[in-house]
N, C-alpha and C positions, 0 to 999 in steps of 0.2 A: 291960844292952843298951839303947842309946838308941833314939829313934824312927826315926832314919835307918838304923841297923843292922837294926832289926826290919823295916823296909820292904824293904830290900835282900834280906834273908833270905827274905821272903815271895815277892818277885818271882822269886828264883832257884828256890825250891821249885815255884812255879807253872810256870815254864819247863820244869823237869825232868819234872814230871808230864804236861805237855802233850805233850812230845816222846815220852814213853813210850807215851802213848795214841794218838798220831797219827804213826807213823813215816813217814819220807820214802819215796816210791816208789823202787823199784829203778831204777838206770840201766841200761837194756837196749840202749843204743846207738841209732843212727839207722837209719831204714828205707832200703830201696832207693828211689831217686827215679826216677819214670817220668813220661812226659808232660811237662807244664810245671810240675810241683811243685818246690818249693824248700825248703831247710832252714829258712828263716825262717817260711814258711807252716806247716811241720810243728811248729815250736815254738809257734805260735799254737794248734794243735790240742792239743798237750801241755797247755797252760794251761787248757783247758776239758774235758779228758778225764775229770776226776773228777766232773763234773756228773751228776745222776741220769739213769738210763737213759730215753731217749725213743725209742721205736720208731715214732712216728706218721708219720715221713717217711723211714723207713729204706729202703735199697736193696732191690730184688727180685733176689736172687742166683740167676741162671739156672744157673750151674755153679760149683763142683761141686754135684751133687744130694745130698740128705740120705742119709747112709750109703753114699755112692759108694765103690767099691773100685777103685783103679787097679792094673792088672797090674804085677808086679814089673819087667817089661821095657818098660813104657809110656814113651813120650817125654814130656818136660815138657808139661803141659796148658796150655791157655789158658782162663782163667776170665772170665765175663761177667756183667754185671748191668745193671739199669735203675734210674733214680733220679728221684724227684719233683723233686729240685733241678735236674736238667737239663731237665725238662719246662717250667719257667717261661720265658717269652719276654719278660717285662716289664722285665727288668733291662737297663741300658745295657751295651754291650759293653766288654770290658776296655780296648780302645784308646781308645774315646770317654771312658770314665771317667778314664783317665790324662790325657787332654787337658783334662778339666774340672777335675780336682783338682790337677794338677801342671803349670801353665803353664811353658813353656820360658823360662828366664831369658835375658836378653840377655847377650852375651859380647863382651868387647873384642877388637880385632884382635890385641893382644899376647897375650891368653890363648889365642886360636885358634892363633896362630903357635907358642906354647910347646907346645901339645898336639901340633902337627904334628911338631915337632922331637923331643919327648920325651913320648910318649903317657902319659896319667894312668891308673894302675891303678884299676879299680873293684872294690871288695871285695864288693859285694852285687849280686844280681840285682834287677830291678825288683820292687816289691811285687806280690803275686799277687792277682788278683781272679777268682773263679770257684768252681766246685764242686770239692771234693777228696774223695778216698777213701783211707782208711787201713786196709789189710788186715793183720791179725795172725794168724799161724798158730801154734797152741799145741799142746804135747804134755803140758800139765798143770803145767809148771813156772812159776816166778815170772816169767820172761821168755819171750817168744815164740821159737819156733824160727826163724821168718823173718817179716819184715814189709816192706811196700811202701807207698809213698805215691804216688798217681797222680791225674792230672787226667782220665784216660780212663775209659770204661765197660767196660774189659777189661784183662786183664793176661796177657801171655804169660810164663809162668814160665821162668826161665833154668836152664841145666843145673846150675849150682852150687847154687842153691836146691833143685832137685829132688833132687840127691844128698844134701843136708842132710836133707831129709825122709825119704830112704831109710834113714837111721840109725834111724828110728822105725818101720820096716816092720812090719806086722802089728798095730800099736797104733792106737788111736783118736787122730786129730788133729782139731782144730777150727779153723775160720776165722771170725773176727769182722770185720765191716766197719763202720767209723765214717765217717760222711759229714758234711760241713758246707759252707756257702757263706761265702766270705771276700770282703771288700772291702778292698783295700790291706793285706793280711795281717791283717785283723781279722775274727774270726768274727761274722757277722751273722745266720746261721741255723744252728741245730744246737748241739751235735752230735747226730746221730741214729745209732742202732745197731740191729742185728738184735735182736729180742726174745730169741732163743736162738742161740748160735753154731752154725754148720753143721758137722756131723761127717762125716769121710771117712777113708779109709785108703790107704796104699800097701801092696800085697801083698808078702808075704815071698817070698824066693827058694825 
């Protein structure tokens, strides 16, 4: 075996060993999007999710309370929280930041007329700037039972998600909240997470 063959073999062995020790995370699908959240902002959070736990500026989850049990016939609840990220008033607003970082380009009359006659499709929403909250509801499996990404400090659960949780009635469920501040789809603060996920249950029939 020559030097080149030996080098190739070593690189291949190292790659196989690395993949065996560090498996790729499961693809658990996208969350429900609420408020002004976007899929591109969510992908920015996915990129930083594996960072070490930092609870220093995690949300204060007002509901559900620890070990709360919802009656079997309860209507879908609304959950609320407060966040240190929302408390800061020193950041520029999203609109002002967009004006500062993305000046509007000049357009020719021909381009304007072309868009008037045949509007251009825009594939992506504007880059997101602001605080975001990613809630993951788990029943102990590799993937969450439900997840939502929102720019709000509350979430009114929808009937479909509530019915999905009903499949785990009588069992412990947990909710973890990951928060971060983004500027133009880039995480600049966080992510922050609850030191311990909050436990709750849906009552059995």
